[in-house]
C-alpha positions, 0 to 999 in steps of 0.5 A: 502519496506514499507508494509501496512494493512485492513478493513472488513465489514460483513452484515447478514440478517435473514428472518423467524424463521426456516430459521434463525435457519438454518442460525445460524448453517451455520454461526457457521461452517463459523465462525469456518472456518474464525477463522481457516483461521485467525490463518493461516494468523496470523502465516504467518504474524509472519513468514513474520515479521521474514523474513521467506518469504518462510515459510509465502508463504507456509502457505498462499498457503495452504489456499484455494483461496476463503478463502484468504483475501485482506491482504493475497494476499497483503503479497503474492504479497510482497513476490513475489516482494521480489523474483523479480517475478514481474508478479506474484506480480502484479497478487497477488496485483490485487487479493488483490484489488478484495477482497477489492476494497478500500484496499489502500495498494494494489493500492500503492504497485501495483503503486510502481511496475509500477513506478520502471518499468518506467511506471509513468502514470500507477503508477500515476493511482494506487497512486491516487486510494490509496489516494482516499481511504486513504486521509491522506496517505502521502506516496501516495502523495509523490509517486504521486509527484515522478510520476509527476517528471518522467513526468516532470510536476514539478508544480503538483509534487511540489503540491503533495510533499507539501500535503505529507509534510503537513501529514509527516513534518519530512520526509527529502526526501520530502524537497529535492524533493520540492527543486528539483521542484523549481530548475526545475521551475527556482526558485533558492531562494525557491530551496535553502530554501528547500535544506537547510531545507533538509540538516538540517533535515539530520544533525538532523537524524545523531545525 
C-alpha cells in the first residue's frame, strides 16, 4: 500500500509585556513537549519503514491522544489496515482528518478502504476530497476513475484517468483502464490504441 505525509501551521499572539512573559514560559514547556513527541513520531516512522509495525504502534499508543498529529493517526490507521482491523483503521483515519482537515492522504486511505469494501460512492467522496486538497495528486484521480468504473460511469472514469495520466504518464495501469473505458463505450479503435500503449509500457518495465 502506498503511504502518504503533512502540513502544520502555528499562530501565536502576544498582548501585553507581562502576559507575553508568561506566554513565553508556557511556550518553552510546550516546545519541549512538541520536540519530545516529534522524536517519538520519528522513532515510529523508522520502525514502520523497517516493517516493525507492532513496535511502531506501541510507540504511538504511548503518546497521549491530544499529542498525536495527523501523521501519527494516519500511520496507526495504516497499521490497523495491515492487521485487517478495518473498523479501527477507519477510526484512525477519521482522527487524522480531525487533526488536519486538509490532510489529503487520510482522505485517500479512507477512500481506499471504502473502495475495497465495494462502497464506490463513499470511496468517491473521499477521493474527491483528496484531490481537492492536493490537485496534482495523480493516484487520487486514478482511484476516482476506478470508483466510476465500478459505478459503470465510463465517460467520467475515462476523464479522470486522463487527468491521472497528465500527472503521471509512466503508469501503465492508467492506459489499461483508459482502453477498458473506450471498449465499454464501443470505441474499439481507441481501445486498441491505449491497449497497445499499455503493452509497450509493460514490455519496457520488464527490460
